[in-house]
Wavefront OBJ file of the C-alpha trace (Angstrom):
o trace
v 218.782 117.970 22.712
v 218.123 120.188 25.762
v 217.593 123.899 25.263
v 220.814 125.921 25.479
v 221.342 128.362 28.314
v 221.159 131.356 25.951
v 217.926 130.127 24.374
v 216.398 129.497 27.803
v 217.392 132.982 28.943
v 215.559 134.450 25.952
v 212.449 132.415 26.789
v 212.634 133.378 30.460
v 212.928 137.059 29.564
v 209.884 136.865 27.298
v 207.795 135.183 29.978
v 208.856 137.719 32.618
v 207.716 140.747 30.569
v 204.046 141.847 30.664
v 202.281 142.249 27.325
v 198.479 142.554 27.378
v 197.166 143.506 23.947
v 197.947 147.157 23.257
v 200.510 147.255 26.075
v 203.229 145.088 24.532
v 206.139 147.517 24.901
v 207.988 145.655 27.728
v 208.126 142.351 25.876
v 208.985 144.031 22.576
v 212.065 145.538 24.197
v 213.182 141.984 25.023
v 212.598 140.976 21.408
v 214.530 143.940 20.010
v 217.567 143.207 22.190
v 217.618 139.583 21.112
v 217.094 140.299 17.402
v 219.858 142.926 17.332
v 222.384 140.136 17.903
v 221.746 138.430 14.539
v 219.448 140.437 12.244
v 220.541 142.748 9.429
v 217.984 145.243 10.675
v 215.450 145.526 13.491
v 212.537 147.944 13.316
v 209.317 148.741 15.162
v 206.333 150.030 13.214
v 203.667 152.497 14.343
v 201.430 149.666 15.482
v 204.148 148.222 17.727
v 205.153 145.153 15.707
v 208.862 144.332 15.915
v 210.366 143.161 12.609
v 213.798 141.539 12.312
v 215.139 141.173 8.778
v 217.674 138.547 7.680
v 219.024 138.843 4.118
v 216.363 141.450 3.307
v 217.541 141.713 -0.311
v 216.460 138.168 -1.105
v 214.062 137.939 -4.025
v 211.535 135.709 -2.256
v 210.219 137.054 1.051
v 209.271 134.807 3.966
v 207.397 136.232 6.943
v 207.585 134.367 10.253
v 204.947 135.499 12.739
v 204.357 134.871 16.425
v 202.169 137.169 18.506
v 203.638 138.669 21.659
v 200.431 139.891 23.295
v 198.787 138.027 26.145
v 195.297 138.093 27.564
v 194.813 140.357 30.552
v 192.490 142.745 32.316
v 192.110 146.531 32.172
v 190.940 148.805 34.981
v 187.489 150.261 34.249
v 186.688 151.864 37.595
v 188.132 152.384 41.085
v 185.380 152.513 43.690
v 185.336 154.561 46.872
v 186.399 151.555 48.954
v 189.556 151.131 46.852
v 188.568 148.057 44.841
v 189.397 147.839 41.116
v 186.693 146.798 38.665
v 187.896 145.410 35.376
v 187.169 144.473 31.784
v 188.863 141.632 29.936
v 191.511 141.951 27.238
v 191.055 138.754 25.262
v 189.115 135.641 26.177
v 189.008 134.627 29.840
v 187.176 131.886 31.680
v 186.212 133.739 34.888
v 186.499 130.506 36.866
v 190.286 130.400 36.447
v 190.650 133.959 37.780
v 189.140 133.258 41.177
v 191.820 133.003 43.850
v 194.563 134.324 41.562
v 197.400 136.617 42.546
v 197.701 139.417 39.998
v 199.949 142.315 39.098
v 198.598 145.768 38.283
v 201.015 147.440 35.857
v 200.947 151.054 37.070
v 203.119 153.967 35.978
v 205.391 153.323 38.970
v 205.716 149.598 38.351
v 203.818 146.421 39.196
v 201.499 146.450 42.208
v 200.434 143.146 43.777
v 196.768 142.339 44.043
v 194.354 139.432 44.314
v 191.063 138.336 42.805
v 188.691 136.527 45.154
v 185.012 136.338 46.050
v 182.745 136.089 49.053
v 183.864 133.157 51.253
v 181.922 129.930 50.861
v 180.753 130.234 54.491
v 178.804 133.369 53.570
v 177.380 132.080 50.302
v 173.770 131.036 50.065
v 172.866 127.801 48.264
v 171.843 129.990 45.309
v 175.210 131.796 45.364
v 177.046 128.492 45.072
v 175.178 127.552 41.906
v 176.020 130.774 40.059
v 178.936 130.765 37.631
v 180.728 134.074 38.214
v 180.971 136.659 35.458
v 183.828 139.109 34.944
v 181.534 141.982 35.925
v 181.180 140.422 39.388
v 184.947 140.105 40.017
v 187.108 142.785 41.597
v 190.820 143.255 42.257
v 191.933 143.990 45.810
v 195.288 145.786 46.150
v 194.933 146.324 49.893
v 193.957 150.000 49.610
v 192.073 151.521 52.539
v 189.885 153.726 50.355
v 189.328 155.061 46.855
v 191.689 158.004 47.234
v 194.590 155.743 48.141
v 193.814 153.356 45.280
v 193.453 156.188 42.738
v 196.786 157.621 43.790
v 198.433 154.315 42.882
v 196.352 153.091 39.921
v 194.792 154.825 36.919
v 191.814 153.817 34.854
v 193.312 152.097 31.818
v 196.140 150.401 33.701
v 196.415 146.745 32.754
v 196.501 143.677 34.959
v 198.019 140.254 34.440
v 198.048 137.162 36.569
v 201.282 137.089 38.537
v 203.952 136.319 35.954
v 205.596 133.043 36.808
v 206.792 129.760 35.371
v 207.331 126.340 36.882
v 209.263 123.481 35.314
v 207.648 120.097 35.829
v 208.696 116.580 34.878
v 209.797 115.601 31.340
v 210.774 119.128 30.344
v 207.218 120.427 30.652
v 206.969 124.125 31.520
v 203.866 125.731 33.034
v 203.093 129.390 33.560
v 201.435 132.568 32.387
v 201.294 133.638 28.716
v 202.816 130.645 26.992
v 200.224 131.860 24.470
v 202.036 133.048 22.533
v 205.425 134.015 23.883
v 206.592 130.521 22.994
v 205.627 131.391 19.417
v 207.721 134.558 19.541
v 210.609 132.494 20.922
v 210.186 130.007 18.089
v 210.135 132.443 15.168
v 213.043 134.552 16.408
v 215.124 131.516 17.364
v 214.353 130.037 13.942
v 215.384 133.263 12.207
v 218.657 133.247 14.128
v 219.368 129.639 13.219
v 218.432 130.234 9.597
v 220.699 133.299 9.441
v 223.659 131.059 10.273
v 222.888 128.937 7.176
v 223.282 131.706 4.557
v 219.658 131.680 3.393
v 218.801 132.697 -0.161
v 215.352 134.014 0.731
v 214.659 137.194 2.664
v 213.419 136.309 6.150
v 211.320 138.675 8.251
v 210.657 137.494 11.809
v 207.796 139.461 13.327
v 206.624 139.718 16.918
v 203.064 140.749 16.160
v 200.792 142.744 18.458
v 197.088 142.590 19.316
v 196.387 139.073 18.044
v 194.163 138.335 21.025
v 191.728 141.117 20.135
v 191.334 140.494 16.419
v 194.541 139.408 14.614
v 195.488 143.043 14.174
v 199.279 143.351 14.177
v 199.834 140.677 11.553
v 197.765 142.691 9.096
v 199.749 145.897 9.478
v 203.167 144.196 9.468
v 202.339 142.101 6.408
v 201.270 145.249 4.568
v 204.818 146.571 4.940
v 206.697 143.312 4.286
v 204.604 142.068 1.352
v 205.585 138.421 1.905
v 205.289 135.644 -0.660
v 205.382 132.921 1.991
v 204.249 132.956 5.618
v 204.849 130.680 8.582
v 202.860 131.321 11.745
v 203.641 129.771 15.098
v 201.004 129.909 17.790
v 199.951 127.515 20.509
v 197.306 124.899 19.851
v 195.235 122.757 22.165
v 196.951 119.671 23.499
v 194.270 117.014 23.833
v 196.193 114.608 26.063
v 194.486 115.536 29.329
v 191.132 114.366 30.744
v 187.732 115.493 29.390
v 188.908 116.459 25.864
v 187.459 114.381 23.000
v 190.192 113.453 20.511
v 187.554 112.572 17.905
v 186.422 116.184 17.935
v 189.717 117.968 18.528
v 192.389 115.617 17.178
v 195.152 113.675 18.910
v 197.802 116.177 20.002
v 200.282 115.391 22.759
v 202.915 117.352 24.642
v 206.464 116.273 23.861
v 205.678 114.618 20.520
v 206.804 117.530 18.355
v 205.179 120.656 16.928
v 201.820 120.434 15.199
v 201.771 120.958 11.426
v 198.340 121.842 10.089
v 196.647 120.839 6.844
v 193.540 122.499 5.484
v 192.316 125.466 3.444
v 194.239 127.987 5.572
v 197.534 126.379 4.532
v 199.385 125.788 1.273
v 200.056 122.227 0.071
v 203.347 123.432 -1.420
v 204.494 124.825 1.918
v 203.489 121.561 3.559
v 205.631 119.622 1.067
v 208.729 121.597 2.049
v 207.961 121.294 5.768
v 207.518 117.529 5.556
v 210.604 117.128 3.354
v 212.807 118.991 5.837
v 211.314 117.161 8.806
v 212.067 113.788 7.193
v 215.552 114.873 6.117
v 216.528 116.070 9.588
v 214.551 113.574 11.649
v 212.412 116.267 13.295
v 209.268 114.818 14.883
v 205.962 116.521 14.235
v 202.259 115.876 14.653
v 199.798 116.290 11.816
v 196.476 118.026 12.426
v 193.674 119.306 10.237
v 191.679 122.517 10.205
v 188.643 122.902 7.981
v 188.194 126.636 8.471
v 190.378 129.724 8.847
v 192.617 129.473 11.896
v 191.772 131.476 15.000
v 195.260 132.998 14.909
v 197.470 135.195 12.722
v 197.489 132.625 9.897
v 193.923 133.561 8.947
v 194.876 137.145 8.101
v 198.394 136.533 6.827
v 197.120 134.186 4.124
v 195.013 137.033 2.711
v 197.709 139.729 2.742
v 198.442 141.530 -0.519
v 197.800 139.253 -3.502
v 197.881 136.138 -1.327
v 200.499 134.378 0.791
v 201.498 130.705 0.679
v 200.868 129.749 4.303
v 202.223 127.240 6.744
v 201.026 126.801 10.316
v 203.396 125.190 12.822
v 201.974 125.211 16.344
v 203.112 124.368 19.868
v 200.908 121.947 21.852
v 199.587 123.704 24.955
v 197.539 122.332 27.841
v 195.092 124.609 29.705
v 195.124 127.469 27.193
v 194.027 130.936 28.381
v 194.703 130.107 31.994
v 197.510 131.083 34.408
v 198.946 127.540 34.226
v 199.387 126.929 30.503
v 201.767 124.041 29.867
v 204.146 123.337 26.977
v 207.089 121.052 26.262
v 210.542 122.588 25.856
v 211.393 119.818 23.375
v 208.453 120.847 21.191
v 209.814 124.407 21.099
v 213.260 123.199 20.014
v 211.837 120.998 17.268
v 209.550 123.786 16.034
v 212.415 126.283 15.783
v 214.631 123.777 13.974
v 211.864 122.881 11.531
v 211.105 126.514 10.766
v 214.799 127.340 10.342
v 215.263 124.389 7.978
v 212.302 125.562 5.901
v 213.769 129.059 5.594
v 217.216 127.733 4.662
v 215.721 125.437 2.004
v 213.632 128.025 0.183
v 215.005 129.968 -2.768
v 213.521 131.949 -5.634
v 213.253 128.674 -7.578
v 210.966 127.055 -4.993
v 207.495 126.638 -6.448
v 204.659 127.769 -4.204
v 201.934 127.714 -6.862
v 199.451 124.937 -5.942
l 1 2 3 4 5 6 7 8 9 10 11 12 13 14 15 16 17 18 19 20 21 22 23 24 25 26 27 28 29 30 31 32 33 34 35 36 37 38 39 40 41 42 43 44 45 46 47 48 49 50 51 52 53 54 55 56 57 58 59 60 61 62 63 64 65 66 67 68 69 70 71 72 73 74 75 76 77 78 79 80 81 82 83 84 85 86 87 88 89 90 91 92 93 94 95 96 97 98 99 100 101 102 103 104 105 106 107 108 109 110 111 112 113 114 115 116 117 118 119 120 121 122 123 124 125 126 127 128 129 130 131 132 133 134 135 136 137 138 139 140 141 142 143 144 145 146 147 148 149 150 151 152 153 154 155 156 157 158 159 160 161 162 163 164 165 166 167 168 169 170 171 172 173 174 175 176 177 178 179 180 181 182 183 184 185 186 187 188 189 190 191 192 193 194 195 196 197 198 199 200 201 202 203 204 205 206 207 208 209 210 211 212 213 214 215 216 217 218 219 220 221 222 223 224 225 226 227 228 229 230 231 232 233 234 235 236 237 238 239 240 241 242 243 244 245 246 247 248 249 250 251 252 253 254 255 256 257 258 259 260 261 262 263 264 265 266 267 268 269 270 271 272 273 274 275 276 277 278 279 280 281 282 283 284 285 286 287 288 289 290 291 292 293 294 295 296 297 298 299 300 301 302 303 304 305 306 307 308 309 310 311 312 313 314 315 316 317 318 319 320 321 322 323 324 325 326 327 328 329 330 331 332 333 334 335 336 337 338 339 340 341 342 343 344 345 346 347 348 349 350 351 352 353 354
């Protein structure tokens, strides 16, 4: 089933809002507006996490988490020629930044800029062999000198690649910050769909902050919610493109459904419910394994309080941590439906003790 116009508008709004870690306020405003349409309450904590509660009086508490922050850059210095020197927020491959159009998020709004390097004509043979480092890259906003640049940009302003999206064949969508705005879309869409099914459990959908710099927001939001059960949605590596070894990284394809993980970071009881609901409703999914703590919010959420029964439902994503990340809209729909079905199924009688 194709994504509805309202659901697509929510996704588009998320992708159009900047949200480098620590600077998530624009995207969180989008989340708050959407959640206000269905949640019993919507709150923002001191850390910046947005929490939407559905049936908050339910005896068993489920926390749904997707992180809203994206990787970016932060201005470290503005030199006397007007060029901006930067530090990363989150993990970047410098190679994908070369030749990119960027936006500097100043106090007066976004300023266009570019990242480039010395032209190949002027590079020595030694230059061409060097893999660039972030410390050698600068942002050019077209300023004539340092005074002009400093009047427009402050140290500490953040930079993103130019926010964009492009729909390709087969419902594949490419753009900036699919990681993890598609996860935010999934958990809040799932909470909305679950709310329409009169759930018995309390559901707390959380747009967490600062995942990219240490899984931070999930820790502070879980401390307030005290969940019994947690479902995290993040992106995961699609392995259906050249040069990726499926024997090392698993067989994960775009358009074949969300990825449900097994392993020590997840609960076998949660998996039973997920697989039961998927079979009952005919929702496709892909099974993957993880032998260590996840590199996303699931790692910390599992350890919250006296322990949380965890499930990890991820969205396949090609070219992660690049300006052209690619996901399948069908995978998003299936992930939201699966998560909503899980929430509607669970009651205080559901056994989550392994």
